[in-house]
C-alpha positions in Angstrom: -80.9 -85.4 38.1 -84.4 -86.9 38.8 -86.3 -86.2 42.0 -86.3 -88.8 44.8 -89.9 -89.9 43.9 -88.9 -90.4 40.2 -85.8 -92.4 40.9 -87.3 -95.9 40.5 -86.1 -99.2 39.4 -87.4 -102.7 40.2 -90.3 -101.1 42.0 -87.9 -99.5 44.5 -87.7 -95.8 45.4 -84.8 -93.9 46.7 -85.4 -91.3 49.5 -82.9 -89.0 47.8 -81.8 -88.7 44.1 -79.2 -91.3 43.2 -78.1 -93.0 39.9 -80.8 -95.5 38.9 -77.9 -98.1 38.7 -78.0 -98.4 42.5 -81.7 -99.4 42.5 -81.3 -101.7 39.4 -78.7 -103.7 41.2 -80.2 -106.5 43.3 -79.6 -110.2 44.0 -81.9 -112.5 42.0 -81.6 -116.2 42.1 -83.4 -116.9 38.8 -81.0 -116.8 35.9 -81.4 -117.6 32.2 -79.2 -120.2 30.6 -77.2 -117.5 28.8 -73.4 -117.8 29.0 -70.9 -115.0 29.5 -67.8 -114.5 27.4 -64.5 -114.3 29.1 -64.0 -110.7 27.9 -67.2 -109.5 29.4 -66.5 -111.2 32.7 -63.0 -109.6 32.7 -64.6 -106.2 32.1 -66.8 -106.8 35.2 -63.7 -107.7 37.3 -61.8 -104.8 35.8 -64.2 -102.4 37.6 -63.3 -104.1 40.9 -59.6 -103.5 40.1 -60.2 -99.8 40.4 -61.9 -99.8 43.8 -60.3 -97.7 46.6 -58.3 -99.4 49.3 -56.2 -98.5 52.3 -52.7 -97.5 51.3 -53.7 -98.7 47.8 -52.8 -102.3 48.9 -55.6 -103.8 46.8 -56.0 -106.9 49.0 -58.7 -108.5 46.9 -58.2 -111.5 44.7 -60.8 -113.2 42.5 -61.0 -116.8 41.4 -63.6 -117.5 38.8 -65.1 -120.0 36.5 -67.7 -119.8 33.7 -70.5 -122.3 33.1 -69.6 -124.6 30.3 -65.9 -124.7 31.0 -63.8 -127.4 32.6 -63.7 -125.6 36.0 -67.5 -125.2 36.4 -68.5 -128.4 38.1 -65.7 -128.0 40.7 -66.7 -124.4 41.5 -70.3 -125.3 41.7 -69.6 -128.1 44.2 -68.0 -125.5 46.5 -71.4 -124.0 47.2 -73.7 -125.3 49.9 -76.5 -127.5 48.5 -79.1 -124.8 48.9 -77.2 -122.4 46.7 -76.2 -125.0 44.2 -79.9 -125.5 43.3 -80.2 -122.1 41.7 -76.6 -121.1 41.1 -76.2 -123.9 38.6 -77.9 -121.7 36.0 -75.6 -118.8 36.6 -73.1 -117.8 33.8 -70.1 -117.5 36.2 -69.0 -118.0 39.8 -66.5 -115.7 41.4 -64.9 -116.4 44.8 -63.5 -113.3 46.6 -60.6 -113.7 48.9 -58.5 -111.0 50.7 -55.0 -110.7 51.9 -55.1 -110.3 55.7 -51.5 -109.1 55.9 -49.8 -105.9 54.9 -46.2 -104.9 54.9 -45.1 -101.9 57.1 -42.4 -99.4 56.2 -39.9 -101.7 57.9 -40.9 -104.5 55.6 -42.5 -106.6 58.4 -45.9 -108.2 57.7 -48.7 -107.0 59.9 -52.4 -107.8 60.2 -54.4 -105.5 57.9 -57.4 -103.8 59.6 -59.2 -103.1 56.4 -58.6 -106.0 54.1 -62.2 -107.3 54.2 -63.7 -103.8 54.1 -61.6 -102.9 51.0 -62.5 -106.2 49.3 -66.1 -105.4 49.9 -65.7 -102.2 48.0 -64.2 -104.1 45.1 -67.1 -106.6 45.2 -69.6 -103.7 45.1 -67.7 -102.2 42.1 -68.0 -105.4 40.1 -71.6 -105.9 41.0 -72.5 -102.4 39.8 -70.5 -103.0 36.6 -72.3 -106.2 36.0 -75.7 -104.4 36.4 -74.6 -101.7 34.0 -74.0 -104.4 31.4 -77.3 -106.1 31.9 -76.1 -108.9 34.3 -76.8 -109.4 38.0 -74.6 -110.7 40.8 -75.8 -112.6 43.8 -73.4 -112.8 46.8 -73.3 -115.9 49.0 -71.8 -117.0 52.3 -73.3 -120.4 52.1 -70.1 -121.9 50.7 -67.6 -124.6 51.7 -65.0 -122.4 53.3 -62.4 -125.1 54.1 -62.7 -126.8 50.8 -62.4 -123.5 48.9 -59.1 -122.9 50.6 -57.8 -126.3 49.7 -59.4 -126.8 46.3 -58.5 -123.3 45.0 -55.1 -123.2 46.6 -55.9 -120.1 48.6 -52.7 -119.0 50.5 -52.9 -119.3 54.3 -52.9 -115.6 55.0 -55.8 -114.9 52.7 -59.4 -114.8 54.1 -62.2 -116.4 52.0 -64.8 -113.7 51.9 -67.7 -114.8 49.7 -68.9 -116.2 46.4 -70.9 -114.4 43.7 -73.1 -115.9 41.0 -73.3 -113.8 37.9 -76.0 -114.2 35.3 -78.8 -112.8 33.2 -81.9 -112.3 35.3 -84.6 -114.9 34.4 -88.2 -115.3 35.3 -88.9 -116.5 38.9 -90.8 -119.5 37.4 -87.4 -121.0 36.8 -87.0 -121.5 40.5 -88.5 -124.0 43.0 -91.7 -122.7 44.4 -90.3 -121.7 47.8 -87.5 -119.7 46.2 -89.8 -118.2 43.6 -91.9 -116.7 46.4 -88.9 -114.8 47.6 -87.7 -113.6 44.2 -88.2 -109.9 44.6 -85.9 -106.9 45.1 -85.5 -106.0 48.8 -86.1 -102.6 50.2 -83.7 -100.7 52.6 -84.0 -99.1 56.0 -84.7 -95.3 55.9 -81.5 -93.3 55.7 -82.5 -91.7 59.0 -81.9 -95.0 60.7 -78.4 -95.4 59.1 -76.8 -91.9 59.0 -76.5 -89.5 62.0 -75.2 -86.0 61.9 -72.7 -85.2 64.8 -72.7 -88.7 66.3 -74.8 -91.7 67.3 -78.2 -91.0 68.9 -78.2 -91.4 72.7 -80.5 -94.4 72.4 -80.7 -96.8 69.5 -83.0 -99.8 69.1 -81.2 -102.8 67.5 
């Protein structure tokens, strides 16, 4: 294991030793025009399939389209205009939805407390798998929530969580000037601001 100061990727440094994969993963908007094969996309989603979930309910569902297929234009149109500008170059779009209900031991459906949390774990899994294969995934909430539910036939008790653009990272010169200026991996708050032994500090600044 490398030391904390040696664990670098994308000009980022971890405070403690971690797999370089966590630093290599970020959310670019500049993508090349490379397409992705169905098999490779399914490998990325297979990683999500093995994510942990409460009671092993696996509430996540993925609806996807690859650029160059009959579904692409319809999926791209479900993004807000700002996101369409750059996501049109992605190799695939994936919409993540989660089942908000769970069945109790009595067979009755109840609201699941953890469906979004569990689906987030699945999304993190496929983002890391994408990174390990040389792709990147950029998550978006700038999406047409109501239209997604209708156009993709999302069942009523499922929550639309987010969309992800997957592609090969390209040069920032592929982006409009304002977006190119923002095309850099973001840093993170120090771990001391996020993790506390024994409980929350008495006073915390937001």
